[in-house]
N, C-alpha and C positions, 0 to 999 in steps of 0.2 A: 598778482591780480588772480582773482578768479571768477569768472559769471558761468552764468548758465552758455551751454554751449551753442555759437553761433559759427558752422561752417565745419563743428566738430574740433573748435578750438577750447578748452577747459582751462587752461593758464598761462598767463605771459610773463615773462622776467628777463630783463635785461642782466648782462654780467658786470662784475664790478666795476669797472669804468664806461659803459655804456658803450663798447663797443662791438657786442654783440647782443643777442636777445634768442631764448630758447621758447618753446612754442610748445605745450603739454597737448596732448591730443586723443581724439575716440579713436584713432590712428596712429598713435605711437608718438617720438619726438621729434621733434625740427631745429635746428642750429642755424642762425641766419648771423652774417656780418652786416651790420648796419651800413656803412659807406665803404664801398658801393654796397648797395643792397644786393648779396648773394646768400645763395644757401649752403653752409660749408657742410653739412650734414644730415642724416636722420636715422632714427631706429625705426623700423619699421613693427607694424602690429604682429606680426611674425615674431617678433624680436624678442618685443617686450609688453605687447598687449595695450591697453587702453590707457591712458598716464593723466594723472590726478595736478602733478605736481613736477618741477624738473627745477633744477638750478645750477648752472654751470660753476667753475672756480677759474674767474678769469680765461684765457682762452687757451686752458690747458685740454689736456684727454680724460679729466674726471668731471662725473656727471653725477648728481645728486638725485634718486628719483623716487615721486611718492604713488602708486597704483592708485585708480580712479577710475570716473568711468563705465561705461556698461561691460566692459571685457578684461579688468586687469590680469594680466597672465602671472606674476608672481607671491605677490602677499595683498592683504589687504590695505584699508590704505593707513593702519596702525604702523607700519615698516617705511623705515627710509635705506633704498638699497644704492650703493655707490656701483657705479658703471664705471670701467677704465677701458678705453677704446682701444688703447695701446697693446692692452695684452692680447697675446697669441690666443686661437683657439676658436674652433667652427663651430660648434654651440653656443648660445646667446650668456647659457649659465655661467662659462667659462669668463666672460669679462666682468662679471659680478662679485667684486672684492672686497666686498661688505657689505654688512646688515645693521642695521640696529631698530631694534623691535620694542614695539609701546602695546600698553593692555588699552589707550585712547588713540582715536584717529590723531594724526600728524598734519596739522593746518599750514605749515611753512621752514622752511630751511633755508640756511645761508652759513654762507663757509667764506673764509679766510685763507692762507698760506697754512696757517697753522691748526684751525681751531673749526669746528662744526657746532652750528647753533641749531637743534629743533624746538618747534614752538609745539607744544600742547594749550589746547583751550585754556587750563588754568595752572601750566608748570612749562617751565623752558629748562629745556639740558644742552650742559656744554661742554661738548670732547677734543679734546687733543685729537689732530689731525693733519696727515692719511696714516703715519705710520704705527703703528702698534695703540689704537684708539684707546682712550682710557677715561672717565666721567670725570670729570674736572670742578663742575658745579652744577647746581640745582636749583631752580629760585621759583616759588610760588609768585602767581600773580593775581592781578583780578581778573574773573572772568575777561575770557580773550577769544571771543568766537572768532574773530578774521584772523588770527594765530599774529597779531601786529607785533612786531620786531625789526629791529636794522643793526647791522653789524660794521665798524669802521674797517675797512681794507686796508690801512695806513699801518707800514711795517712799525710807524711810530708809538701807534697808539690802538689800544685792542678795548675799543669802548662799545658797548651795547647797551640798547636804547628800547624799555618796553615800556605798558603802560602798568602804571603802580595800584598800589592796592587801593587809594581813594580817588577816588571818580575825577577823571581829567587833570589826573597827575601823570608823569613818566619818571621811569626809574634810571636812573643811568648806572651803567657799573662798569668798573674798570677793569679787564679781566686781568692784568700785569700787573698790579699792585693788590687783588685781592686773594687770600690763598684760600687753595680750595679745600671745600669743606670747611670751610666757616663762612659764618653768614657777617657777610661786612652790614656795617649801618647803610643804609639805603641812605642814595644820593635822589633825593627826589625834589624836581620841578613841577610847581602845580600851576600847570598851561592853558587849561579850560575849566569851566564850570560845568559842562558835560562830556559824555565818556568822549576817548581817544578814538579817532577815527580812520588818521594815519599819519605817521611817524616818519622822519628820514634826518641822515646824518649829511652833511657834505664829506667831501674827501678826505680832509686830513682829521676831521672827527673833534673840530672847534666849535661845530654849531650845529643845534638841532631843529629843526622845523616840524612844525605838529599844527594839526587839525582837528574839530571834535566833530559829532556826529550835525553838530546845525550845518558845520560846512562853510562859513560862511568869512570865516576868518581863518589866515596862518598865522603863527605866531614862532618868532624866531627865539632861540636862546642860547645864551654862551655856557658852551657845558664844562667848562673850570669855573665862572664866577656865579652860573645859576642865572643869573643877569636878562632881562628881556632885553631884545637888541633893537627889536621893529616888527611893527604890526602889520599885517598886508590882509589887503582885504579884499576877497575872491566875486563876494555879491552881497547883497541885499536878502536874497531868497535862498532858505535851507536846500544843500548840496550834499552828495554824497561823494566825497572824493576818491578817486582811486590811484593818483599817483603825488607824489611831491619831488622833484630833484632839483639838485644844485649845479649851475654848471660846475666845469672843470676848475674855474680860479677861484669860483664860488660867488662872482660878478653879477650873475643873476640866478632867479628859482624858476621853474613853471611847476606848475597845477593841473591835473586833468581829474574831470568830475561828471558825474550821469547830465548835466545841462550841455553835455556835446561839447564844450568851450574849454582849451587848454589856453592859461593866463600865464604874460612870462612878468615876473617881477625884477625891477635892479636891483640890487644887493650895495653894491661896491658906492656906487652915485646913484642915493637914492630921487635926489631932486629928479632925477629921470620918470620916476612913479608918475602917474596921474593923481591930483587933487580932486575932493571934492570941492563944488563951485562955491558952496557958503563958506569954505573954508577963508575965501577971500572978503567973507561981509564981516567978520570980526564977532566979537562974544556971541555964544549960542547958551541954549542949557546944557546943563550937562549929560541928559540921554544923547540928545543931538551932536554935541561936543565931542562923544565919542565917537560918533559916526565919522564926523568932520572929520578927524584928525589922522584917520588910519589913511592909509595909501593903496592907490587901488593899481592895477597893472599896466604895466604901457604899451602892453601889446596882446594883441590875444588873437586866438582863431578856432574855427567850429570844425570840428568829424562827427560821422553820423552820430546822432544823441542819442540811440536804443543801442548804441555796439560802446563795452566799457573801453579804454585802453590807459596804455603805459605813456608816460612822456619821459624825454633826455635832450641835453644838449646835444646837438651835432658839433664834428672841427669846426673850428673857427677859418672863416676861407681869406678874411682880412680882419683889418683890425675893428673898422665902423661895421661887420657884417656878421652877426651869429646867426645860429640858426636852432630851431627844435623841431626833433623828430616825437613823431604820435604815430603809435603802432597798435591796432585796434582788434578784439576779438574776432570782427568779422571780416580777418582776413588781408585789409588794407592798410598801407603804409603813406604817410602823409610827412614831407617834408616842408617845412616856412622858414624862411631867411626875415629875420627882424632887423631895424637900426634901431640904435639909441633913441632919434624923435618918437619912437612907434609905429613905423611903417613897418608892414606884416606881407608879407607875399607868400603864396606857395610856389613851390623851386622845384618838387618833384611830388607823386603821387604813382603808386604802384600796388596792384594786389598780390601780398609777398607768398601767400597760399597756390598762388599759380606760378613761382619762380622754382624751377625743379633741377637737383642735380643728382645726377645717376649715381653718384657713389652713396656708399655707407657713412655714416658717421666717423 
């Protein structure tokens, strides 16, 4: 997720299990542990210059870096650099172990233990990774200015999802069963009527969630059968969704938007979600019927509305208490706990940019 820099933050990303997050900045890169919140390390401006994007590989020593901001050091925004912090060397260039160069800007990077996915505006590249990388796949996409894409981190499922050619559709590719160099039949889900604005896979890759540019509904689909599982209503006013994430066991889903509200939905027991009061009235017309049938969030909380944020679920403290973490580009960290009956209270607030660690990454 990227936005105009506030306090110098150009983009924020969680790692694959949401236990860490990385922060691309005008002043370099900062890596944080989520619980407890602490800086794990940083790459300063002298080492890497200003950064546009950074992606972590689990909790390993490998980072994917894309230059950006006002003073990039190594290259333009059309290259992905792999930084290996375990490599010895006094000069920062000694730690740059791989480079993927393109003719157009890189908009997103996703990694798993054996592959790296690089997203351009109209094309997605998949390479074997990290040893002796070679290009495995190349997919043409619909105009994708946000670089939307998600990659399943599971060892069992190598699923990649991105906007399909048809407006509002999702394309799913199983990288394990598709042969490199061949164009497999597209596995497409017609998810929305307007363009996709946000997409996310759950940890095992069995469910995909998406929202359109309208941002009022989040739809969930089974990645195997393509069937719609549930429709969740964020609100009635259009909004730009920044982030959708599943809890580790897929019992809940959270979503953040430019309205400054983080919504929490129940997936395992959808009876916990709120319904429209009209749903109890009985028969209504077809237009209102669609509105009545959708499920509203069981809980929500607010963050600074002018500040984009990413959200994810924290570690469970007990069976009936769950938590959601929101990390904002204004440098703030919010942790809320919620119960199945919809109670939601702030447990922690911090300014992560003010937390310093003396060690380099």
